[in-house]
C-alpha positions, -999 to 999 in steps of 0.1 A, spaced: 436 421 154 424 423 190 386 422 194 374 444 222 340 454 234 340 485 212 347 465 180 322 439 191 296 466 195 304 481 161 301 447 144 269 439 162 254 474 154 258 466 117 243 431 120 209 430 136 211 392 142 244 396 160 229 424 181 198 403 190 220 374 202 242 397 222 212 413 239 198 378 247 231 368 262 232 401 283 197 394 295 206 358 304 237 369 323 218 396 342 190 373 351 213 345 363 233 371 384 200 383 399 180 351 403 206 324 404 206 292 383 169 284 384 158 284 347 128 271 329 132 236 313 128 233 276 116 203 256 145 182 245 127 170 214 137 135 204 168 135 227 165 112 257 178 129 288 193 114 319 173 112 351 170 147 366 187 164 336 170 195 322 175 215 290 179 252 295 191 264 261 187 252 226 209 271 202 223 268 167 261 273 164 293 264 146 311 234 159 348 224 156 370 197 172 407 200 176 425 170 160 461 163 167 485 151 140 468 125 118 485 109 88 512 136 88 487 165 88 494 191 115 471 197 144 440 218 134 405 227 142 385 205 119 352 185 117 337 220 114 300 223 108 268 240 118 250 222 146 222 224 171 232 223 207 211 215 238 226 231 269 216 210 299 223 207 336 247 179 328 265 194 298 262 200 261 244 177 237 254 183 200 234 170 171 257 167 140 244 171 105 246 134 99 223 128 129 249 116 153 245 129 189 275 138 210 275 145 247 301 167 265 296 165 302 304 195 325 322 171 349 347 161 322 357 197 313 393 204 324 397 238 309 373 264 296 379 296 276 349 319 273 354 347 247 320 363 242 334 394 224 351 370 199 318 350 196 337 319 207 339 294 236 364 266 238 364 235 261 391 210 269 382 176 284 398 148 303 406 115 287 406 109 249 380 136 240 395 163 217 389 200 224 356 215 214 350 250 200 316 266 196 316 298 175 289 321 163 262 344 175 251 320 203 286 318 218 280 345 244 250 325 258 272 294 259 298 314 277 274 326 304 258 292 311 291 273 310 307 299 334 279 293 358 282 255 356 320 253 356 331 280 380 322 292 415 294 316 420 318 342 431 337 338 398 305 339 379 295 372 396 329 388 389 340 371 357 362 394 336 354 375 304 317 381 310 320 417 321 312 431 285 277 416 290 269 438 320 
């Protein structure tokens, strides 16, 4: 089934939490379009940041990694779990349930698929890193911030995937 803006709105209207997250993503998109990338820095908590790295969003989401064929099993999205993600000027910092911390740097992203109306964003990386998918209510915010970091400002201002947030 194709998920469009109308069906996203219908789903969000029946779920106040989804509607809240959608409105926060809309506000973020509109603010960044108007004011540019200057955002207030958040406290990273116990995470040690790199020099001149700043946290701009701290969001809960669902995390999955794409794993190729292993032990005869077909490729699949697995290692799925609920996580906390810090969105920084350098990339994404994911804290897994077991306490492990993973970094996904913007500079290593080779492909990026923002799908805010499907509550999903997918990243591919260079090297050995497997693809990363973030899914859930916070996905539209990830889509907005990542589009600003990974694309030109002209693309950000005219992005078709982000247009439902206008």
